[in-house]
Steps between C-alpha positions, in 0.01 A plus 500: 500500500593866498591520869692172494715633218614798706496328843605138440604442864168616647271214609193716502415860408264684734274788412472808723193671365278475808533483877429126494789449257730709720415284801589191296833655403581591863404153618730349240790729595475414870513127431794509256860430594785662304708271289857453611803589289666164464850619401504737801356255753780245436774728635546716814444874465437788736338842500728694731352685795830649615847521343813589700864531405814447710813631327822302514795641691740427213282645223209734589344446155447128573336339798220281633136552404215382725160446341202440727169356381288190456622205293265423215488232232727224632739424786840671507848370580798717590714311247308643208557837328276807511422699185421870533363646174738742326790404733566127458553204730636498855590240761313455830692524824220376729122506545338617825143442615345833604145464632283809513504506881879519504528775241474787748771355725735399223663842470770497237383231262837412351684462827468147630308548825360227717137566402497367140529125460740379237325263261782422263859601430682451174736204480811594295527145368138495376436864418446593135792677341482835323711362213266508201728370223791263459846616409598317180853362478622598157815291540307182565469410131760283334746677273712302250797632310403610147615282213698618197190507282321724749800734519515525118129574486543767767785666308292498181207657686722770650640581155147535363400724791802726442416524132139590584619770743723652233213500251271656762758775570525582130120502472455721809769749402803358683600516864609776738862500622699747711794647306724810524368817343570535130486129414268419211223241497705283261790493748261427791364195318841331532505528882441153652208413732508544881571127541855555375541785745389273783754243392771765494401615846520144629844453351618832641409383850774237476781755462799483727573725795764685298242605243264618776777718641561643156129581468522692827738752342230604256214506749523878541482558125206266465309674782550836324379358171190341656345843564483572128402147392145599409630779275751283315270211417162472331258225395499430125255278312676273255243606239596865540268633772669687786361593843661770709667371821312169463177645639183362342212734450243319711239764446467391139391153615222631720150515354263787533155458646338489156746238374456293815119509456539400134725207591254385769213519253697299244589240766136457607394475136759233432391313815139508384603374157689206652198413712278508192743287296528250782119462501477459121820303434604347834867407534578548129844644429693575182816312424788751476656530157832644618560230760488123491189356662694232687689778681194716560301207643791308653330470841172376352399139445232312314247275677313210345219555751469805720321303774686166499852560363761468777664812637740485792392769754855519645673561170707819456354679802614856573702585809194642676353149529788408727373755754144368539345221708301208364287237672499135411125487572338840540155376610639270768724776638208739505286256699778441750561873548130577552467217756791644697290807593261284704763433770633859526501642858330836426136410441237679297310757708781565747602857570877494461799726459737397219853636531690524172875549476719705264213720382580841346362814663311581179245235591412685819487831314264340249274376781494844664427684174218262411329559832128453479489534120613144429550192715843354564481136385757222516492149355694191604673293233492127485825307487694547169281795393794738521708305246501594132375274224330514158141594579206482259155660515199515277391840372203626302531843342264767625238613251540863609865516397536514119872573455724210391671312783821336388711238672783651707308826547554648849198435721407500869361164611294451817579142596263438788631720780835574327571751222788495251620692197546236230539444127298181444510263204162387369423154364197296402282347770381144434172431677543124464826497693865496406626331184707183501825694460383799709562738208280811474493756224640844580268793430644832385191693611233453764196430284155628605234244583748217554656353813879514496773397742753748635846383605739690728775445755329553836482357854315170532130520582304206643134483424297684240502878550343773286730682259447840340721693259526880487697756309786660698352845432139585426397684187228714655688553829198407713515124559737220401428362154388137522650285224380153594395262777556133572622254759828338596625159386761260632867597491639289216845580355469210251215665309639573152402820323565446129514803273379407151602656172338402170703515178274529194553424134294511180445223242683561172410186306255227600489145365248270678645443850833668426570871482787742467497750787682835506544805725534287818879493466743683274795259474545125464693463829197612702276257310727208586530618863121509561429194287402270794233745625142421405308756293127557454259728316227727628244279323603198708753311287810351668827424327878512506791647303638261240800689358634841412471643151764747383674749724222753573303307759256313276413156634304197390241388756253211522167513683231253598275637228487757222530863612349812348682786335360756744610289799785599735768258616607539864774365726479523881815560703509524880734652755470492876478839671566573866386778735750758617614547860340844535233445767510761774280563800260787435563754773263783577762732650697491171210641300439861412221702663281462192551124493424474871168675444420250227577189706384618844187683388310775680501524873191339651350704778364311804131427476255683725219307667154596387251622755190283512 
């Protein structure tokens, strides 16, 4: 019905047209119980009633922070960490039971008086560490001595690189060298590179003591000549351009406001064009004509089946993957961690005082500035939730945001009760579960109306928590711009994000099941290199490359049936992509005043009771 479409979670819709209907609504409200928030009820959290700070004698900017309030959600242990939004995670020193009757006699809350009863004290052997990432050992890999063939190949590569640098210098107008005044550009071109000067300096350091004494006789003359060094030398471009005293005119590189606006407009237009092309021709790229395809797509591979072809998840991993943590069985670890909260000493409903250690003074200043405008909230982390891993979350793009959202764009993610600045990678979400090889297609843009999966480096999160994505800065300046919403998934570093590129070609001649294809490659070496990869057409035919024809990239192909002249021949290549280690905790005190107004919102005045 109409109401069910807009209110799918409502069991029944009540009318309020008459007094009888209003009585029915009030009767329904009095008998209803609010639904619990499952992700919040599975962990301890507290709404602080009082916050106190005790500065350290060694460093006044760091000290102990005492938070008094009622424990909610789940039981709390002193061996777990406490997360304070915008400030990070802190260790617990001890937990004290502070009943309401003892509050008046407690006096200084942080000082350990006889009145409060100690419920739990942190055990150094069992307390969670603040180390979030591993330190990779770069010398742990095996290193063998290079063979003669490898050395010859390296020398050939270095010679090619030097030749390319010389050609680039000639194309860019030469290089800039420092020469005495009066020397021409032709003479400056014969001066060797700085590498030779470094070699000369190294050889000069091996001179004998007699030569050093001889140099001392001329030290006075050299000190007199050093004052006029800038006047006797100048920078000369080997192509003939000269700059006075080697000073570059940096003002010429700066853009005016009009030029900057024009460049921004061109960038946004190009971004919109790429988004449109990705929607019309997804993943299609042009084979470069000035570069061999086997070099351009050297890191790509062909797959017989995207869902079943084997792909080793631990193959050629970047160094950042040596810093993360991975579980052998994530679900079993999650169940064990959640069961551990049942035996924690600090029970739900107790009024306690939690004393944190090594807390910066800024936390107390934040609590004092917030005052009655906003509550001071803290959450307890489960075991291992401080460690970094590869975290995934589902996301659905908001219908109100129409600008293109590209992978690796800077965003602010609200991950349950934690907020980070991230650059997520988006991939396809399979509703039926993971594939056999756990390979998922990388998405260049967050598509509207579809559920995608975001991947970032972030602390581990047990349970399913809500996730929302926002722009770092709002366009209208009033409220944060919502980009998308979703929920968290399991931390799984072995999930493979495969970036696909499609090489296309056009039929040149067709003879029953065989055809000559062109424009996919432009030399015979590339045809022979990609010969084992399966090809297909947009009309559903599947085939393979038989042989190369000529030297311009023409190739003879065979298909499982006759193809049409207007058909397009495609080849899929895949490359695994990885997220970058750029996740940072979003901190409120690092934002500008305008950004704070966006995220905090207007000040809510205390409500006034109505007179009846």
